Every structure is written in C-alpha cells, then in structure tokens.
N, C-alpha and C positions, 0 to 999 in steps of 0.2 A: 504493499500499499504506499509506504514511504517513497519507493522508487517511482511508482505511478504519479504520486503527488508532485514530485520534483520535475518529472517529465512534463506533466500538465502545466505547472507553473512556468517551466521554460518555454513552452509553446505560447502561452499567454503573453509572456514578455516579448517574444519574437513577433507575435502578431500585433502587439501594441507599438512596438518600435516601428515596424513596417507601416502601420496605419499612420502614425505620426508623420513619417516621411511623405507618404502619399497625400495626406491632408495639406502639408506645407507646400508640396510641389504643385498640386492640382487644385487645391481648395476642397473643403469638405464636400460642397455640392456636387462637384464634378467627379471626385474620386468614387470608385465603386468597390464593392466587396471583392470582385474579381481583381481589380488593381492591387488591393491589399494582399490578396492570395499570392499573385505573382511577385510582389515586392518581398513577401515573407518566404517565397520559395515553397509554398504549400498548396494543396489543392483547395478549391473553394469549399468543398464539402468538409474538409478538416477545419477550415476557418469557422464555419457555422457550428461546429461542435463546441466552440468556446464563446462565440459572440453571434447573437441572432441578427444583428443589424449595426449599421454605422453609429446609431445613437448609443447602442450598448458598448461599442468600442470607446466612444468618447466618455462614457461613464466610467470605463475601466481606466482611461488615461487620468481622469480626475481623481479617481480613488488612489492611484499610484501617487499623484501629486499631494493628496491629502496626507498620505503616510510620510512623504518627505517633510511636509509642513509640520506634522505632529513631532517628528523628531527634532526639528529645528527649535520648537518652542519649548520642549521638555527642559532644556538646560537653562532657560531664562530666569526661572524662580530662584536658582541657587548661584547665579553669576555674581561676581565680585562687583562688576559694573554692568548692570542689566541694560542700560542705555546704549553702551557700546556694542554689546552683544546683540541687541535688537536691531541696530544699524547693520551689523555683520550679516543677521538673518535677511534683512532687506537686500544687501549687496549680493548675497548668494543667489536669491530668486530673481532680482531684477538686473543684475550686472553679469555675474558669473555664468548663468544659464546661457546656452546658445541663443542667437537671435531667432532661431526656427521657433522657439517656444512663444516668442512675442508674435510672430507671424501667425501661428496656429491660434493663439488667443484672440487676435483681432478677427480672423476669419470666423471663429467659433461664435464671437459676439454678434457678428453680422447675421449669421445663420439663426441664432437664437431668437433674433427679433422677428423671424418668420416661422420658427418651429417651436411650438409649446413644449415638446418633449425636451429639446436641447435647452430651452429657457429654464425648465425646472432643474435640469442637471447643473447649469451655471449658477443659478440662484441658490441651490443647496451648497455648492462648493464655496460660494462667496460667503454664505452665512457661516460656514464652518470657519473661514478665515476671520470673519467679523467676531465670532464668539471667542476665538483664541486670543485676539488682540484685547478685546474687552476684558477677559479674564486676567490678562497680564497687567492691564491698567489698574484693575481692582487690586491686584497683588501689590503693585507699586504704592497705591493709596494706603493699604493696610501697613505697609513697611515704612510709611512715612516719607517715601521718595516721590510722591505726587500730592499735590494739594487736595484735600478731601472734597472740595466743592467742584472739582474738575468734572465737566460733563463728558463722560467716557464715550457715550454714543456719538456725540457730535465730533469729537476727536478721531474716533475710528472711521467715521464717514470721510472725514478729510484726508486721513491717510490713505484710504482706499481710492479716493478720487485722484490723489497724486500719483499713487502707484499705477493705477490704470492708465493715467496720461503718459507715464514714462514708457509703459508697454507699447502704447499706441504709436508714440513717437519713434521708439526703436524699431517698430514693425515698418513704419512708412519711410524712415530715413536710415539707410544702411551705415551712414557715417555718424549717426548720433551716439554720443557717449553719455550713458545714463549715470555713470559713477559719481560725478560731482553733485548731481541732483539728489541721488541717494543720501549722500552726506548732508545736503540741505534738509531733506526731509528728517534725518536723525536730529538735526539741530532744532527743527520746528517741534518735534516730539519732546525733546528735553525742555524747551521753553514752555511748552503747553502744560507739561506736568508741574513745572514750577509756578504755574499761574500767570504767566506773562500775557496771555490773550484773554481779555475779559469776555469776549464773545464765546469762548470755549469753557466758561464757568457757569455753574448753576447757583443762583442765589438761594439762600434759605427761604423757605415759604413765608411769604408776606414782606420779604425784605428785597427791594429792587437792587440790582447791581448799579454802581456808578457808571455813568456814561462818559465817553471821551469829551463831550462838549462842556461848554461853560467852564 
C-alpha cells in the first residue's frame, strides 16, 4: 500500500507540474486535458484516474500551494523577529518563485471571473491566506508587538491588494523587479502594527479616532 501511495503521489505531482506548464504556455482556457497528458508523458485515461477535469487540477495546484503557505507560517510565531520573517515569507512567494507562477495566477483570476467553480477555488484559497495572516496579526497583538486597536481585517485586505498588484505587474512586465516593493510592504506592515496609520486603527466603541484635519 505504501508503494502504491508513493507511486500515486508521484503521478499526481507529475500531472500537476505538467498542467502548470500547459496553463502558463497556452492559458487555462485553451489548454486541454490531452495537452496535459502529452506534457506529462501519460495517457489521457491515466490523467483522468487522478483528476476528472481542469478545474480539479487547479484545485490540486492550490492545495499544493496551501501546504507551502502553511509551512511558511508555522515558524512565524516563534521567530525572534517575526516582522523580518514575515517579509521573508512574502519574498519567497512574490520574488523567489518563478515568474510562471504570476502568469498562471493572472490567467486564473481572469478565468475565475467567468467560471463559478474556479471562482470558488480562488476564493477559498484567498480566504485561507487571509485567515493565516489575520491569526498572525492577532498573535502579534497578544505578544505586545502590535497595538491592540489595530484593525486586522483592514490591514490584511491592504496586504492582499498590494501582493496581488505585485503578481499582476510581474506577469505583465517581464523586466519588473518585485523585490524592493516586497521590502516596502514589509515596512508598511511594521508601521501599521505600530499604529502609524490611523485609518487602520479601530476606535473603542463610542470613542471616535482623531482625524488628520484641524
């Protein structure tokens, strides 16, 4: 059983890698299961033993990325400098990963706008990222490394918007270097946790935050 499991996992990995290359090269819409089979050096029938559709392959790719994200976040809670490690996690996913990942993400987002099944997969994946960052911010608050009135939801949405923008720019512009911008995002995160942005703070009930005017 262990040998069969290992072989099955190897085949799944082979299919996912082949599908990713096909989707990047031809686009999700144009790539076919037959294309994936040819890229993987397998028969179409064998492909369908593991994945019933392209949507299911995308789900498999997202699950693989989720596992990578989970391992990235595990060490954040025990880090001597969690802010530096958080920036390193962002650098790993937004800079160190090949540009093909950004190309695939941009194509997938476009398809998700027309395909409810893909939209659900993308939304579920993004919610997982949102939850992980929100939990990390809550940990920083508990440890006294972030102000207690920090609006974690607003901060996480801002971080997601900035990281999505970096992925889109990297996909559109082959010469674009996301590295310095990841450093900027890391600085924004540090300052936000220190309470430097009033718009990212939640006032105690019945107590309005001071505005920048007057």
